N, C-alpha and C positions, 0 to 999 in steps of 0.2 A: 504494499500500500504505499502511497505517496503523499506528501503534504506539501502542496505547491510543487516545487521542482526536487524536492529532496526525499529519499526514501525514509520512511517512518522511524527505523533504527537510527539513521543519522541525525534526523530532526529531533529526536528524543535525547541523544546523546549531546547535542549542541545546546538545547534547553537546559539540561542538568548541570552542563559546564557554566552556562550563563547564570543559574541559580546558585552555585557553588562560588563563583567569583563575586557575585552579589552578598553572599554571607562573609566571605574573606574581607571585602572592601568594609562591610559594616563592623566586623571585629577589628580592621585595621584603625577605623575612625574611633571606636571606643576606647582602644590601647592608647591611641596618641592623645585623646582626651584626659584619659587616666594619667598618663605621663606628665601632661601639662599640668593638671591639678596638683600633682605630687611636687613638681618643679615650683610652682606658686607657693605651695605650703612651706617647702624648704627654704624658699627665699624669704618668706616672713619669719620663719623660725630662726633663720640666722641673722636676720637684721635687727630682730629684738635685742638679743644680748650686745650686739655691737652698739647700739644705740645707749645701751645701759654703761657700757665701757667709754663710750665718748662722755657722757655726762659725768662719769667718775672722774675721767682725766681733766675736764675742764673744772670740776670742783678742787680736784687736787692741786691743779695750777694756781687758782685763786687763793687757796689756803696756804700753800707751801710754795712761795715764789721760787726758792731754790730748785724745785723739781720743774719749773715751768719748761725748759728745754727738753728735758725727758718727755713730759706730758704731751708737748708740741709734737714730737716724733710719734708717739703712741697714736694721737688723735689723727694725723695724717695718715698713717696705716690703717687705722679703723675706716677714715673715708675712703681710702683706697679699695679695702675689701667690700664696703658697701656698694660702691661703684660697680666693682667686679660683679657682685651678686646681681646687680641691676641689669649688667650688659647680658649675663647668661641668662635671665629670665627673658630679656627681649629676644635674644636669639631663638629662645624656645618658642616664642610667639611666632616668629617668622617659620620655623620648623613644624609646627601645629596648624599653620595656615591661619591664625588669627590676626596677623598683621602683614601688611604688604608694603613694598617701596612705592612711593608715590613720584615720579619722575617728572622733572619740568626743566626749561632752561632758565638758568640763573647768570647774572653777572659774577664771574669768578672772583674779580676784586673786590666786589661789595661782600661778598662771603668771607673772604680772607680778612678784610677790615673788620668786618662784625667779630669774627673769632677772637683777632688779635687784641681788641677792645676789652674782651674778658680777661685778658692776661698782661694788661699793662702795669697793674700794681704789682703783680708777682715778678715780673721783667725788672722794674724799677728797684726792688729789693736787691737785686743780683746785678744791677748796672748793666742791664741788656737792653738794646734797643731792638726795633723791628724795621726791615726794609723789605718792600714788595716790589717785584719785578715781573712786567709782563703787559702785553697788550691789554688796556683798559676796555676795549671792545669784546674781549673773549667771553664767550657764555659756554658754561658747563651745562651738560644735560646730565641731571643726577637728582637723587632724594636729598633735598636741602639739608633736613634735619641730620641725615647719617653722614652726609658729607661735612657738615659742621662739627660732628662728632669726630670724625676721623681726623680732621685738620687740628681739632683741639688736642686731641691725643699726641700728635705729631709735635705741636708747639710744646705742650706741657713736658713731654720728655727732653725737647731740646733745652727748655729752661732749666730743668732738674739737673741736666748734665753740663751746665755751662755757668760761667761767671764773666763778667765784663765783656763787650763784645756787641756783635749786631747778628740777629738771626735773620737771614736772607730767604724769603720765600720767592721762588722763581716758578710762574705758573704758565701753562699754555694747554693746548691741545695737540695731540699726537696721534695720527691714524684713527681719529674719531674717538679717542680716549683722553679723559681728562688726565693732565699732568701737573705734578706739584714737585 
Protein backbone atom coordinates (compact mmCIF):
# COMPACT_ATOMS: atom_id res chain seq x y z
CA UNK A 1 0.00 0.00 0.00
CA UNK A 2 1.24 3.54 -0.83
CA UNK A 3 0.77 6.84 0.97
CA UNK A 4 1.27 9.53 -1.66
CA UNK A 5 4.36 8.37 -3.55
CA UNK A 6 5.90 6.41 -0.63
CA UNK A 7 5.36 2.78 0.39
CA UNK A 8 3.49 2.49 3.71
CA UNK A 9 6.54 1.03 5.55
CA UNK A 10 8.79 3.90 4.45
CA UNK A 11 6.11 6.45 5.30
CA UNK A 12 5.72 4.93 8.81
CA UNK A 13 9.49 4.89 9.32
CA UNK A 14 9.77 8.56 8.32
CA UNK A 15 6.85 9.46 10.61
CA UNK A 16 8.44 7.56 13.51
CA UNK A 17 11.80 9.29 12.90
CA UNK A 18 10.08 12.68 12.80
CA UNK A 19 8.34 11.98 16.13
CA UNK A 20 11.61 10.77 17.66
CA UNK A 21 13.39 13.92 16.53
CA UNK A 22 10.61 16.07 18.01
CA UNK A 23 11.00 14.26 21.36
CA UNK A 24 14.79 14.76 21.25
CA UNK A 25 14.35 18.46 20.47
CA UNK A 26 11.96 18.81 23.43
CA UNK A 27 14.40 17.03 25.74
CA UNK A 28 17.21 19.28 24.52
CA UNK A 29 15.11 22.40 25.19
CA UNK A 30 14.24 21.18 28.68
CA UNK A 31 17.87 20.33 29.50
CA UNK A 32 19.02 23.71 28.18
CA UNK A 33 16.44 25.49 30.33
CA UNK A 34 17.46 23.45 33.38
CA UNK A 35 21.11 24.24 32.76
CA UNK A 36 20.38 27.95 32.43
CA UNK A 37 18.38 27.98 35.68
CA UNK A 38 21.28 26.17 37.35
CA UNK A 39 23.71 28.86 36.17
CA UNK A 40 21.35 31.65 37.23
CA UNK A 41 21.07 30.16 40.71
CA UNK A 42 24.80 29.51 40.92
CA UNK A 43 25.51 33.08 39.85
CA UNK A 44 23.19 34.48 42.50
CA UNK A 45 24.61 32.21 45.19
CA UNK A 46 28.18 33.24 44.33
CA UNK A 47 27.44 36.96 44.14
CA UNK A 48 25.85 37.09 47.59
CA UNK A 49 28.97 36.11 49.58
CA UNK A 50 31.09 38.35 47.36
CA UNK A 51 28.84 41.29 48.27
CA UNK A 52 29.29 40.44 51.95
CA UNK A 53 33.09 40.23 51.54
CA UNK A 54 33.12 43.57 49.74
CA UNK A 55 31.07 45.25 52.48
CA UNK A 56 33.35 43.78 55.18
CA UNK A 57 36.41 45.10 53.33
CA UNK A 58 34.90 48.57 53.12
CA UNK A 59 34.07 48.56 56.84
CA UNK A 60 37.57 47.30 57.70
CA UNK A 61 39.13 49.96 55.50
CA UNK A 62 37.14 52.68 57.28
CA UNK A 63 37.74 51.34 60.78
CA UNK A 64 41.41 50.43 60.31
CA UNK A 65 43.08 52.88 57.89
CA UNK A 66 46.33 50.93 58.19
CA UNK A 67 44.61 48.10 56.31
CA UNK A 68 43.23 50.34 53.57
CA UNK A 69 45.66 49.26 50.89
CA UNK A 70 45.12 45.56 51.54
CA UNK A 71 41.35 45.98 51.65
CA UNK A 72 41.48 47.89 48.37
CA UNK A 73 43.27 44.95 46.73
CA UNK A 74 40.68 42.50 48.07
CA UNK A 75 37.81 44.76 46.99
CA UNK A 76 39.20 44.98 43.46
CA UNK A 77 39.45 41.20 43.27
CA UNK A 78 35.90 40.81 44.61
CA UNK A 79 34.69 43.21 41.92
CA UNK A 80 36.63 41.24 39.33
CA UNK A 81 35.05 37.95 40.45
CA UNK A 82 31.59 39.54 40.41
CA UNK A 83 32.18 40.76 36.87
CA UNK A 84 33.44 37.33 35.74
CA UNK A 85 30.32 35.71 37.17
CA UNK A 86 28.15 38.21 35.28
CA UNK A 87 30.02 37.48 32.06
CA UNK A 88 29.59 33.72 32.48
CA UNK A 89 25.87 34.21 33.05
CA UNK A 90 25.68 36.46 29.98
CA UNK A 91 27.39 33.82 27.85
CA UNK A 92 24.92 31.28 29.20
CA UNK A 93 22.07 33.51 28.01
CA UNK A 94 23.52 33.43 24.51
CA UNK A 95 24.08 29.68 24.61
CA UNK A 96 20.50 29.06 25.75
CA UNK A 97 19.04 31.40 23.15
CA UNK A 98 17.71 33.85 25.73
CA UNK A 99 19.67 36.71 24.31
CA UNK A 100 20.96 37.57 20.88
CA UNK A 101 23.26 40.13 19.37
CA UNK A 102 21.80 43.31 17.87
CA UNK A 103 24.04 44.51 15.07
CA UNK A 104 24.02 48.07 13.82
CA UNK A 105 26.37 50.56 12.19
CA UNK A 106 28.06 52.91 14.66
CA UNK A 107 30.78 55.53 14.41
CA UNK A 108 33.91 53.74 15.64
CA UNK A 109 35.47 56.92 17.03
CA UNK A 110 32.32 57.76 19.05
CA UNK A 111 32.31 54.31 20.62
CA UNK A 112 36.01 54.53 21.53
CA UNK A 113 35.62 58.01 23.00
CA UNK A 114 32.63 56.88 25.08
CA UNK A 115 34.58 53.95 26.50
CA UNK A 116 37.69 56.04 27.17
CA UNK A 117 35.61 58.57 29.11
CA UNK A 118 34.83 55.86 31.65
CA UNK A 119 38.55 55.32 32.28
CA UNK A 120 39.92 58.88 32.48
CA UNK A 121 40.06 58.95 36.29
CA UNK A 122 41.71 55.53 36.56
CA UNK A 123 44.23 56.43 33.83
CA UNK A 124 45.00 59.81 35.42
CA UNK A 125 45.94 58.08 38.69
CA UNK A 126 48.67 56.24 36.79
CA UNK A 127 49.65 59.27 34.66
CA UNK A 128 48.33 57.65 31.48
CA UNK A 129 46.86 59.52 28.55
CA UNK A 130 44.84 58.30 25.59
CA UNK A 131 45.25 58.83 21.87
CA UNK A 132 42.81 57.72 19.17
CA UNK A 133 44.03 57.26 15.60
CA UNK A 134 41.76 56.47 12.68
CA UNK A 135 39.42 57.91 10.10
CA UNK A 136 36.53 59.64 11.92
CA UNK A 137 34.15 58.49 9.16
CA UNK A 138 34.71 54.78 9.79
CA UNK A 139 31.66 52.88 10.93
CA UNK A 140 31.75 49.51 12.60
CA UNK A 141 29.00 46.96 12.18
CA UNK A 142 28.61 45.40 15.62
CA UNK A 143 26.54 44.89 18.71
CA UNK A 144 27.29 48.19 20.44
CA UNK A 145 27.06 46.93 24.02
CA UNK A 146 29.33 43.94 23.41
CA UNK A 147 31.83 46.00 21.43
CA UNK A 148 31.97 48.56 24.23
CA UNK A 149 32.56 45.79 26.73
CA UNK A 150 35.33 44.26 24.62
CA UNK A 151 37.06 47.63 24.17
CA UNK A 152 36.65 48.39 27.88
CA UNK A 153 38.36 45.10 28.77
CA UNK A 154 41.29 45.93 26.49
CA UNK A 155 41.63 49.44 27.92
CA UNK A 156 41.34 48.22 31.49
CA UNK A 157 44.10 45.67 30.90
CA UNK A 158 46.30 48.33 29.30
CA UNK A 159 45.84 50.61 32.31
CA UNK A 160 46.47 47.81 34.81
CA UNK A 161 49.78 46.92 33.17
CA UNK A 162 51.04 50.43 32.45
CA UNK A 163 52.30 53.51 34.23
CA UNK A 164 53.16 56.87 32.73
CA UNK A 165 52.61 57.10 29.04
CA UNK A 166 49.98 56.99 26.35
CA UNK A 167 47.59 54.25 25.34
CA UNK A 168 47.13 54.56 21.58
CA UNK A 169 43.95 53.17 20.06
CA UNK A 170 44.26 52.69 16.31
CA UNK A 171 41.08 51.64 14.58
CA UNK A 172 39.86 50.83 11.11
CA UNK A 173 38.25 48.16 8.98
CA UNK A 174 40.05 45.25 7.32
CA UNK A 175 38.25 42.89 4.94
CA UNK A 176 34.90 43.99 6.39
CA UNK A 177 36.15 43.23 9.91
CA UNK A 178 36.41 45.82 12.66
CA UNK A 179 40.04 46.45 13.56
CA UNK A 180 41.36 47.86 16.84
